[in-house]
Chimera marker file (.cmm) of the C-alpha trace (Angstrom):
<marker_set name="trace">
<marker id="1" x="11.292" y="125.009" z="-17.158" r="1" g="1" b="0" radius="0.5"/>
<marker id="2" x="10.015" y="125.856" z="-13.690" r="1" g="1" b="0" radius="0.5"/>
<marker id="3" x="12.378" y="126.911" z="-10.926" r="1" g="1" b="0" radius="0.5"/>
<marker id="4" x="13.546" y="123.915" z="-8.894" r="1" g="1" b="0" radius="0.5"/>
<marker id="5" x="14.057" y="123.382" z="-5.156" r="1" g="1" b="0" radius="0.5"/>
<marker id="6" x="17.141" y="125.199" z="-3.934" r="1" g="1" b="0" radius="0.5"/>
<marker id="7" x="19.076" y="125.672" z="-0.691" r="1" g="1" b="0" radius="0.5"/>
<marker id="8" x="20.565" y="129.140" z="-0.285" r="1" g="1" b="0" radius="0.5"/>
<marker id="9" x="23.342" y="130.365" z="1.954" r="1" g="1" b="0" radius="0.5"/>
<marker id="10" x="22.327" y="133.894" z="2.843" r="1" g="1" b="0" radius="0.5"/>
<marker id="11" x="24.648" y="136.860" z="2.930" r="1" g="1" b="0" radius="0.5"/>
<marker id="12" x="25.168" y="138.169" z="6.460" r="1" g="1" b="0" radius="0.5"/>
<marker id="13" x="26.644" y="141.594" z="7.098" r="1" g="1" b="0" radius="0.5"/>
<marker id="14" x="28.288" y="141.984" z="10.483" r="1" g="1" b="0" radius="0.5"/>
<marker id="15" x="27.569" y="145.676" z="11.076" r="1" g="1" b="0" radius="0.5"/>
<marker id="16" x="28.985" y="147.448" z="14.145" r="1" g="1" b="0" radius="0.5"/>
<marker id="17" x="25.673" y="147.279" z="16.057" r="1" g="1" b="0" radius="0.5"/>
<marker id="18" x="23.928" y="144.179" z="14.648" r="1" g="1" b="0" radius="0.5"/>
<marker id="19" x="23.980" y="141.310" z="12.190" r="1" g="1" b="0" radius="0.5"/>
<marker id="20" x="22.047" y="142.151" z="9.027" r="1" g="1" b="0" radius="0.5"/>
<marker id="21" x="20.807" y="139.594" z="6.490" r="1" g="1" b="0" radius="0.5"/>
<marker id="22" x="19.525" y="141.391" z="3.393" r="1" g="1" b="0" radius="0.5"/>
<marker id="23" x="17.173" y="139.514" z="1.054" r="1" g="1" b="0" radius="0.5"/>
<marker id="24" x="16.729" y="140.852" z="-2.453" r="1" g="1" b="0" radius="0.5"/>
<marker id="25" x="13.789" y="138.567" z="-3.232" r="1" g="1" b="0" radius="0.5"/>
<marker id="26" x="14.254" y="138.599" z="-7.007" r="1" g="1" b="0" radius="0.5"/>
<marker id="27" x="17.505" y="136.686" z="-6.406" r="1" g="1" b="0" radius="0.5"/>
<marker id="28" x="15.638" y="133.832" z="-4.704" r="1" g="1" b="0" radius="0.5"/>
<marker id="29" x="12.080" y="133.489" z="-6.005" r="1" g="1" b="0" radius="0.5"/>
<marker id="30" x="10.170" y="133.542" z="-9.290" r="1" g="1" b="0" radius="0.5"/>
<marker id="31" x="6.799" y="134.705" z="-7.927" r="1" g="1" b="0" radius="0.5"/>
<marker id="32" x="5.010" y="137.740" z="-6.555" r="1" g="1" b="0" radius="0.5"/>
<marker id="33" x="4.736" y="137.503" z="-2.767" r="1" g="1" b="0" radius="0.5"/>
<marker id="34" x="1.081" y="137.489" z="-1.722" r="1" g="1" b="0" radius="0.5"/>
<marker id="35" x="1.520" y="136.414" z="1.895" r="1" g="1" b="0" radius="0.5"/>
<marker id="36" x="4.225" y="136.389" z="4.546" r="1" g="1" b="0" radius="0.5"/>
<marker id="37" x="3.903" y="134.265" z="7.661" r="1" g="1" b="0" radius="0.5"/>
<marker id="38" x="6.211" y="132.873" z="10.305" r="1" g="1" b="0" radius="0.5"/>
<marker id="39" x="6.264" y="130.102" z="12.816" r="1" g="1" b="0" radius="0.5"/>
<marker id="40" x="8.060" y="130.051" z="16.138" r="1" g="1" b="0" radius="0.5"/>
<marker id="41" x="7.911" y="128.549" z="19.632" r="1" g="1" b="0" radius="0.5"/>
<marker id="42" x="7.571" y="124.957" z="18.381" r="1" g="1" b="0" radius="0.5"/>
<marker id="43" x="5.580" y="122.733" z="20.709" r="1" g="1" b="0" radius="0.5"/>
<marker id="44" x="6.475" y="119.355" z="19.210" r="1" g="1" b="0" radius="0.5"/>
<marker id="45" x="9.584" y="120.082" z="17.133" r="1" g="1" b="0" radius="0.5"/>
<marker id="46" x="7.811" y="118.977" z="13.937" r="1" g="1" b="0" radius="0.5"/>
<marker id="47" x="5.453" y="120.397" z="11.331" r="1" g="1" b="0" radius="0.5"/>
<marker id="48" x="3.073" y="118.604" z="9.019" r="1" g="1" b="0" radius="0.5"/>
<marker id="49" x="4.529" y="117.239" z="5.780" r="1" g="1" b="0" radius="0.5"/>
<marker id="50" x="2.751" y="118.026" z="2.500" r="1" g="1" b="0" radius="0.5"/>
<marker id="51" x="3.080" y="119.502" z="-0.965" r="1" g="1" b="0" radius="0.5"/>
<marker id="52" x="1.084" y="122.189" z="-2.729" r="1" g="1" b="0" radius="0.5"/>
<marker id="53" x="-0.594" y="121.958" z="-6.104" r="1" g="1" b="0" radius="0.5"/>
<marker id="54" x="-0.063" y="125.680" z="-6.788" r="1" g="1" b="0" radius="0.5"/>
<marker id="55" x="1.705" y="127.462" z="-3.935" r="1" g="1" b="0" radius="0.5"/>
<marker id="56" x="5.435" y="128.218" z="-4.044" r="1" g="1" b="0" radius="0.5"/>
<marker id="57" x="7.316" y="129.255" z="-0.896" r="1" g="1" b="0" radius="0.5"/>
<marker id="58" x="10.626" y="130.638" z="0.287" r="1" g="1" b="0" radius="0.5"/>
<marker id="59" x="11.408" y="129.551" z="3.865" r="1" g="1" b="0" radius="0.5"/>
<marker id="60" x="13.943" y="131.716" z="5.674" r="1" g="1" b="0" radius="0.5"/>
<marker id="61" x="15.568" y="130.333" z="8.834" r="1" g="1" b="0" radius="0.5"/>
<marker id="62" x="15.754" y="133.550" z="10.839" r="1" g="1" b="0" radius="0.5"/>
<marker id="63" x="16.868" y="132.073" z="14.163" r="1" g="1" b="0" radius="0.5"/>
<marker id="64" x="17.683" y="128.694" z="15.616" r="1" g="1" b="0" radius="0.5"/>
<marker id="65" x="17.800" y="125.544" z="13.547" r="1" g="1" b="0" radius="0.5"/>
<marker id="66" x="15.566" y="122.972" z="11.894" r="1" g="1" b="0" radius="0.5"/>
<marker id="67" x="15.761" y="120.058" z="9.523" r="1" g="1" b="0" radius="0.5"/>
<marker id="68" x="13.661" y="120.358" z="6.380" r="1" g="1" b="0" radius="0.5"/>
<marker id="69" x="12.234" y="117.129" z="4.981" r="1" g="1" b="0" radius="0.5"/>
<marker id="70" x="12.198" y="117.456" z="1.207" r="1" g="1" b="0" radius="0.5"/>
<marker id="71" x="11.237" y="115.208" z="-1.699" r="1" g="1" b="0" radius="0.5"/>
<marker id="72" x="12.067" y="116.919" z="-4.956" r="1" g="1" b="0" radius="0.5"/>
<marker id="73" x="11.811" y="113.753" z="-7.019" r="1" g="1" b="0" radius="0.5"/>
<marker id="74" x="14.372" y="111.405" z="-5.489" r="1" g="1" b="0" radius="0.5"/>
<marker id="75" x="12.640" y="110.369" z="-2.268" r="1" g="1" b="0" radius="0.5"/>
<marker id="76" x="12.720" y="112.055" z="1.110" r="1" g="1" b="0" radius="0.5"/>
<marker id="77" x="15.935" y="113.763" z="2.120" r="1" g="1" b="0" radius="0.5"/>
<marker id="78" x="16.893" y="115.979" z="5.017" r="1" g="1" b="0" radius="0.5"/>
<marker id="79" x="18.320" y="119.476" z="4.710" r="1" g="1" b="0" radius="0.5"/>
<marker id="80" x="19.707" y="121.103" z="7.865" r="1" g="1" b="0" radius="0.5"/>
<marker id="81" x="18.913" y="124.812" z="8.177" r="1" g="1" b="0" radius="0.5"/>
<marker id="82" x="20.572" y="127.275" z="10.521" r="1" g="1" b="0" radius="0.5"/>
<marker id="83" x="19.565" y="130.869" z="11.100" r="1" g="1" b="0" radius="0.5"/>
<marker id="84" x="20.265" y="133.432" z="9.973" r="1" g="1" b="0" radius="0.5"/>
<marker id="85" x="22.320" y="131.559" z="7.419" r="1" g="1" b="0" radius="0.5"/>
<marker id="86" x="19.919" y="129.512" z="5.278" r="1" g="1" b="0" radius="0.5"/>
<marker id="87" x="16.779" y="129.726" z="3.181" r="1" g="1" b="0" radius="0.5"/>
<marker id="88" x="15.097" y="127.179" z="0.916" r="1" g="1" b="0" radius="0.5"/>
<marker id="89" x="12.944" y="127.698" z="-2.142" r="1" g="1" b="0" radius="0.5"/>
<marker id="90" x="10.130" y="125.119" z="-2.361" r="1" g="1" b="0" radius="0.5"/>
<marker id="91" x="8.149" y="125.181" z="-5.613" r="1" g="1" b="0" radius="0.5"/>
<marker id="92" x="4.776" y="123.509" z="-6.051" r="1" g="1" b="0" radius="0.5"/>
<marker id="93" x="4.789" y="119.703" z="-6.128" r="1" g="1" b="0" radius="0.5"/>
<marker id="94" x="7.840" y="119.469" z="-3.853" r="1" g="1" b="0" radius="0.5"/>
<marker id="95" x="7.032" y="117.525" z="-0.672" r="1" g="1" b="0" radius="0.5"/>
<marker id="96" x="8.181" y="119.387" z="2.441" r="1" g="1" b="0" radius="0.5"/>
<marker id="97" x="7.930" y="119.696" z="6.198" r="1" g="1" b="0" radius="0.5"/>
<marker id="98" x="10.157" y="120.451" z="9.175" r="1" g="1" b="0" radius="0.5"/>
<marker id="99" x="11.464" y="118.497" z="12.149" r="1" g="1" b="0" radius="0.5"/>
<marker id="100" x="14.004" y="119.022" z="14.907" r="1" g="1" b="0" radius="0.5"/>
<marker id="101" x="12.952" y="122.655" z="15.276" r="1" g="1" b="0" radius="0.5"/>
<marker id="102" x="15.053" y="124.164" z="18.041" r="1" g="1" b="0" radius="0.5"/>
<marker id="103" x="13.239" y="125.863" z="20.922" r="1" g="1" b="0" radius="0.5"/>
<marker id="104" x="14.337" y="129.266" z="19.617" r="1" g="1" b="0" radius="0.5"/>
<marker id="105" x="13.481" y="128.516" z="15.960" r="1" g="1" b="0" radius="0.5"/>
<marker id="106" x="11.884" y="131.254" z="13.879" r="1" g="1" b="0" radius="0.5"/>
<marker id="107" x="11.056" y="130.475" z="10.258" r="1" g="1" b="0" radius="0.5"/>
<marker id="108" x="9.629" y="133.152" z="7.961" r="1" g="1" b="0" radius="0.5"/>
<marker id="109" x="7.860" y="132.106" z="4.770" r="1" g="1" b="0" radius="0.5"/>
<marker id="110" x="7.092" y="134.163" z="1.679" r="1" g="1" b="0" radius="0.5"/>
<marker id="111" x="4.228" y="132.588" z="-0.271" r="1" g="1" b="0" radius="0.5"/>
<marker id="112" x="2.855" y="132.918" z="-3.792" r="1" g="1" b="0" radius="0.5"/>
<marker id="113" x="-0.749" y="132.470" z="-2.593" r="1" g="1" b="0" radius="0.5"/>
<marker id="114" x="-3.130" y="133.816" z="-0.010" r="1" g="1" b="0" radius="0.5"/>
<marker id="115" x="-4.158" y="131.489" z="2.797" r="1" g="1" b="0" radius="0.5"/>
<marker id="116" x="-7.091" y="129.196" z="2.076" r="1" g="1" b="0" radius="0.5"/>
<marker id="117" x="-8.631" y="127.577" z="5.167" r="1" g="1" b="0" radius="0.5"/>
<marker id="118" x="-10.181" y="124.769" z="3.105" r="1" g="1" b="0" radius="0.5"/>
<marker id="119" x="-6.644" y="123.422" z="2.401" r="1" g="1" b="0" radius="0.5"/>
<marker id="120" x="-7.627" y="122.575" z="-1.182" r="1" g="1" b="0" radius="0.5"/>
<marker id="121" x="-4.067" y="123.359" z="-2.318" r="1" g="1" b="0" radius="0.5"/>
<marker id="122" x="-2.554" y="120.749" z="0.026" r="1" g="1" b="0" radius="0.5"/>
<marker id="123" x="-1.701" y="117.117" z="-0.705" r="1" g="1" b="0" radius="0.5"/>
<marker id="124" x="-0.945" y="115.510" z="2.663" r="1" g="1" b="0" radius="0.5"/>
<marker id="125" x="-0.768" y="111.800" z="1.778" r="1" g="1" b="0" radius="0.5"/>
<marker id="126" x="2.826" y="110.903" z="0.888" r="1" g="1" b="0" radius="0.5"/>
<marker id="127" x="1.830" y="107.690" z="-0.911" r="1" g="1" b="0" radius="0.5"/>
<marker id="128" x="-0.519" y="109.675" z="-3.165" r="1" g="1" b="0" radius="0.5"/>
<marker id="129" x="2.243" y="112.218" z="-3.720" r="1" g="1" b="0" radius="0.5"/>
<marker id="130" x="4.674" y="109.538" z="-4.892" r="1" g="1" b="0" radius="0.5"/>
<marker id="131" x="2.122" y="108.416" z="-7.501" r="1" g="1" b="0" radius="0.5"/>
<marker id="132" x="2.058" y="111.872" z="-9.162" r="1" g="1" b="0" radius="0.5"/>
<marker id="133" x="5.516" y="113.193" z="-8.263" r="1" g="1" b="0" radius="0.5"/>
<marker id="134" x="7.515" y="112.323" z="-11.378" r="1" g="1" b="0" radius="0.5"/>
<marker id="135" x="4.907" y="113.580" z="-13.834" r="1" g="1" b="0" radius="0.5"/>
<marker id="136" x="4.241" y="116.831" z="-11.973" r="1" g="1" b="0" radius="0.5"/>
<marker id="137" x="7.903" y="117.699" z="-11.297" r="1" g="1" b="0" radius="0.5"/>
<marker id="138" x="8.768" y="117.175" z="-14.971" r="1" g="1" b="0" radius="0.5"/>
<marker id="139" x="6.380" y="119.962" z="-16.068" r="1" g="1" b="0" radius="0.5"/>
<link id1="1" id2="2" r="1" g="1" b="0" radius="0.2"/>
<link id1="2" id2="3" r="1" g="1" b="0" radius="0.2"/>
<link id1="3" id2="4" r="1" g="1" b="0" radius="0.2"/>
<link id1="4" id2="5" r="1" g="1" b="0" radius="0.2"/>
<link id1="5" id2="6" r="1" g="1" b="0" radius="0.2"/>
<link id1="6" id2="7" r="1" g="1" b="0" radius="0.2"/>
<link id1="7" id2="8" r="1" g="1" b="0" radius="0.2"/>
<link id1="8" id2="9" r="1" g="1" b="0" radius="0.2"/>
<link id1="9" id2="10" r="1" g="1" b="0" radius="0.2"/>
<link id1="10" id2="11" r="1" g="1" b="0" radius="0.2"/>
<link id1="11" id2="12" r="1" g="1" b="0" radius="0.2"/>
<link id1="12" id2="13" r="1" g="1" b="0" radius="0.2"/>
<link id1="13" id2="14" r="1" g="1" b="0" radius="0.2"/>
<link id1="14" id2="15" r="1" g="1" b="0" radius="0.2"/>
<link id1="15" id2="16" r="1" g="1" b="0" radius="0.2"/>
<link id1="16" id2="17" r="1" g="1" b="0" radius="0.2"/>
<link id1="17" id2="18" r="1" g="1" b="0" radius="0.2"/>
<link id1="18" id2="19" r="1" g="1" b="0" radius="0.2"/>
<link id1="19" id2="20" r="1" g="1" b="0" radius="0.2"/>
<link id1="20" id2="21" r="1" g="1" b="0" radius="0.2"/>
<link id1="21" id2="22" r="1" g="1" b="0" radius="0.2"/>
<link id1="22" id2="23" r="1" g="1" b="0" radius="0.2"/>
<link id1="23" id2="24" r="1" g="1" b="0" radius="0.2"/>
<link id1="24" id2="25" r="1" g="1" b="0" radius="0.2"/>
<link id1="25" id2="26" r="1" g="1" b="0" radius="0.2"/>
<link id1="26" id2="27" r="1" g="1" b="0" radius="0.2"/>
<link id1="27" id2="28" r="1" g="1" b="0" radius="0.2"/>
<link id1="28" id2="29" r="1" g="1" b="0" radius="0.2"/>
<link id1="29" id2="30" r="1" g="1" b="0" radius="0.2"/>
<link id1="30" id2="31" r="1" g="1" b="0" radius="0.2"/>
<link id1="31" id2="32" r="1" g="1" b="0" radius="0.2"/>
<link id1="32" id2="33" r="1" g="1" b="0" radius="0.2"/>
<link id1="33" id2="34" r="1" g="1" b="0" radius="0.2"/>
<link id1="34" id2="35" r="1" g="1" b="0" radius="0.2"/>
<link id1="35" id2="36" r="1" g="1" b="0" radius="0.2"/>
<link id1="36" id2="37" r="1" g="1" b="0" radius="0.2"/>
<link id1="37" id2="38" r="1" g="1" b="0" radius="0.2"/>
<link id1="38" id2="39" r="1" g="1" b="0" radius="0.2"/>
<link id1="39" id2="40" r="1" g="1" b="0" radius="0.2"/>
<link id1="40" id2="41" r="1" g="1" b="0" radius="0.2"/>
<link id1="41" id2="42" r="1" g="1" b="0" radius="0.2"/>
<link id1="42" id2="43" r="1" g="1" b="0" radius="0.2"/>
<link id1="43" id2="44" r="1" g="1" b="0" radius="0.2"/>
<link id1="44" id2="45" r="1" g="1" b="0" radius="0.2"/>
<link id1="45" id2="46" r="1" g="1" b="0" radius="0.2"/>
<link id1="46" id2="47" r="1" g="1" b="0" radius="0.2"/>
<link id1="47" id2="48" r="1" g="1" b="0" radius="0.2"/>
<link id1="48" id2="49" r="1" g="1" b="0" radius="0.2"/>
<link id1="49" id2="50" r="1" g="1" b="0" radius="0.2"/>
<link id1="50" id2="51" r="1" g="1" b="0" radius="0.2"/>
<link id1="51" id2="52" r="1" g="1" b="0" radius="0.2"/>
<link id1="52" id2="53" r="1" g="1" b="0" radius="0.2"/>
<link id1="53" id2="54" r="1" g="1" b="0" radius="0.2"/>
<link id1="54" id2="55" r="1" g="1" b="0" radius="0.2"/>
<link id1="55" id2="56" r="1" g="1" b="0" radius="0.2"/>
<link id1="56" id2="57" r="1" g="1" b="0" radius="0.2"/>
<link id1="57" id2="58" r="1" g="1" b="0" radius="0.2"/>
<link id1="58" id2="59" r="1" g="1" b="0" radius="0.2"/>
<link id1="59" id2="60" r="1" g="1" b="0" radius="0.2"/>
<link id1="60" id2="61" r="1" g="1" b="0" radius="0.2"/>
<link id1="61" id2="62" r="1" g="1" b="0" radius="0.2"/>
<link id1="62" id2="63" r="1" g="1" b="0" radius="0.2"/>
<link id1="63" id2="64" r="1" g="1" b="0" radius="0.2"/>
<link id1="64" id2="65" r="1" g="1" b="0" radius="0.2"/>
<link id1="65" id2="66" r="1" g="1" b="0" radius="0.2"/>
<link id1="66" id2="67" r="1" g="1" b="0" radius="0.2"/>
<link id1="67" id2="68" r="1" g="1" b="0" radius="0.2"/>
<link id1="68" id2="69" r="1" g="1" b="0" radius="0.2"/>
<link id1="69" id2="70" r="1" g="1" b="0" radius="0.2"/>
<link id1="70" id2="71" r="1" g="1" b="0" radius="0.2"/>
<link id1="71" id2="72" r="1" g="1" b="0" radius="0.2"/>
<link id1="72" id2="73" r="1" g="1" b="0" radius="0.2"/>
<link id1="73" id2="74" r="1" g="1" b="0" radius="0.2"/>
<link id1="74" id2="75" r="1" g="1" b="0" radius="0.2"/>
<link id1="75" id2="76" r="1" g="1" b="0" radius="0.2"/>
<link id1="76" id2="77" r="1" g="1" b="0" radius="0.2"/>
<link id1="77" id2="78" r="1" g="1" b="0" radius="0.2"/>
<link id1="78" id2="79" r="1" g="1" b="0" radius="0.2"/>
<link id1="79" id2="80" r="1" g="1" b="0" radius="0.2"/>
<link id1="80" id2="81" r="1" g="1" b="0" radius="0.2"/>
<link id1="81" id2="82" r="1" g="1" b="0" radius="0.2"/>
<link id1="82" id2="83" r="1" g="1" b="0" radius="0.2"/>
<link id1="83" id2="84" r="1" g="1" b="0" radius="0.2"/>
<link id1="84" id2="85" r="1" g="1" b="0" radius="0.2"/>
<link id1="85" id2="86" r="1" g="1" b="0" radius="0.2"/>
<link id1="86" id2="87" r="1" g="1" b="0" radius="0.2"/>
<link id1="87" id2="88" r="1" g="1" b="0" radius="0.2"/>
<link id1="88" id2="89" r="1" g="1" b="0" radius="0.2"/>
<link id1="89" id2="90" r="1" g="1" b="0" radius="0.2"/>
<link id1="90" id2="91" r="1" g="1" b="0" radius="0.2"/>
<link id1="91" id2="92" r="1" g="1" b="0" radius="0.2"/>
<link id1="92" id2="93" r="1" g="1" b="0" radius="0.2"/>
<link id1="93" id2="94" r="1" g="1" b="0" radius="0.2"/>
<link id1="94" id2="95" r="1" g="1" b="0" radius="0.2"/>
<link id1="95" id2="96" r="1" g="1" b="0" radius="0.2"/>
<link id1="96" id2="97" r="1" g="1" b="0" radius="0.2"/>
<link id1="97" id2="98" r="1" g="1" b="0" radius="0.2"/>
<link id1="98" id2="99" r="1" g="1" b="0" radius="0.2"/>
<link id1="99" id2="100" r="1" g="1" b="0" radius="0.2"/>
<link id1="100" id2="101" r="1" g="1" b="0" radius="0.2"/>
<link id1="101" id2="102" r="1" g="1" b="0" radius="0.2"/>
<link id1="102" id2="103" r="1" g="1" b="0" radius="0.2"/>
<link id1="103" id2="104" r="1" g="1" b="0" radius="0.2"/>
<link id1="104" id2="105" r="1" g="1" b="0" radius="0.2"/>
<link id1="105" id2="106" r="1" g="1" b="0" radius="0.2"/>
<link id1="106" id2="107" r="1" g="1" b="0" radius="0.2"/>
<link id1="107" id2="108" r="1" g="1" b="0" radius="0.2"/>
<link id1="108" id2="109" r="1" g="1" b="0" radius="0.2"/>
<link id1="109" id2="110" r="1" g="1" b="0" radius="0.2"/>
<link id1="110" id2="111" r="1" g="1" b="0" radius="0.2"/>
<link id1="111" id2="112" r="1" g="1" b="0" radius="0.2"/>
<link id1="112" id2="113" r="1" g="1" b="0" radius="0.2"/>
<link id1="113" id2="114" r="1" g="1" b="0" radius="0.2"/>
<link id1="114" id2="115" r="1" g="1" b="0" radius="0.2"/>
<link id1="115" id2="116" r="1" g="1" b="0" radius="0.2"/>
<link id1="116" id2="117" r="1" g="1" b="0" radius="0.2"/>
<link id1="117" id2="118" r="1" g="1" b="0" radius="0.2"/>
<link id1="118" id2="119" r="1" g="1" b="0" radius="0.2"/>
<link id1="119" id2="120" r="1" g="1" b="0" radius="0.2"/>
<link id1="120" id2="121" r="1" g="1" b="0" radius="0.2"/>
<link id1="121" id2="122" r="1" g="1" b="0" radius="0.2"/>
<link id1="122" id2="123" r="1" g="1" b="0" radius="0.2"/>
<link id1="123" id2="124" r="1" g="1" b="0" radius="0.2"/>
<link id1="124" id2="125" r="1" g="1" b="0" radius="0.2"/>
<link id1="125" id2="126" r="1" g="1" b="0" radius="0.2"/>
<link id1="126" id2="127" r="1" g="1" b="0" radius="0.2"/>
<link id1="127" id2="128" r="1" g="1" b="0" radius="0.2"/>
<link id1="128" id2="129" r="1" g="1" b="0" radius="0.2"/>
<link id1="129" id2="130" r="1" g="1" b="0" radius="0.2"/>
<link id1="130" id2="131" r="1" g="1" b="0" radius="0.2"/>
<link id1="131" id2="132" r="1" g="1" b="0" radius="0.2"/>
<link id1="132" id2="133" r="1" g="1" b="0" radius="0.2"/>
<link id1="133" id2="134" r="1" g="1" b="0" radius="0.2"/>
<link id1="134" id2="135" r="1" g="1" b="0" radius="0.2"/>
<link id1="135" id2="136" r="1" g="1" b="0" radius="0.2"/>
<link id1="136" id2="137" r="1" g="1" b="0" radius="0.2"/>
<link id1="137" id2="138" r="1" g="1" b="0" radius="0.2"/>
<link id1="138" id2="139" r="1" g="1" b="0" radius="0.2"/>
</marker_set>
C-alpha cells in the first residue's frame, strides 16, 4: 500500500550556537527527491489548492506558521504547522494548499518530480477531485 499523508514533529537540537533540525529523508519520504523549492514572503497569506496525479511532496515548515488544508479522503481538514517544528508528507491524490501563512513563513518542499510549466500533473477543481478521490486513494 502507498504511503499515506502524515504530520511529523521534527527533532530540534538546541546546540550552543544555534537550533538545528536534522532531516534524515528516508525517515519521512518514500521517493527520490528530484526537486527542492521553497516559498516565502507571502503576499496574500494563501496558496492555491490542488492535488497531483503523480507528484509526492514533503513540506517542511522552516520558519513562521501556516495552516495546511488537506483532504486525504475524509473531506477538507486543517493542520496547523509551526517552524521549525513540523513537516507534512503529501502523497499523490491528496488535496492540499496553505492559508494563514505568517509574514515570516518559509516552507521548503522536497518533490518527487521536476517542475512542469504545463501543469499537466495538477488537478485544481475540488469538485472533480471529490469524484475520483476515494478510488485513487484506495490504490
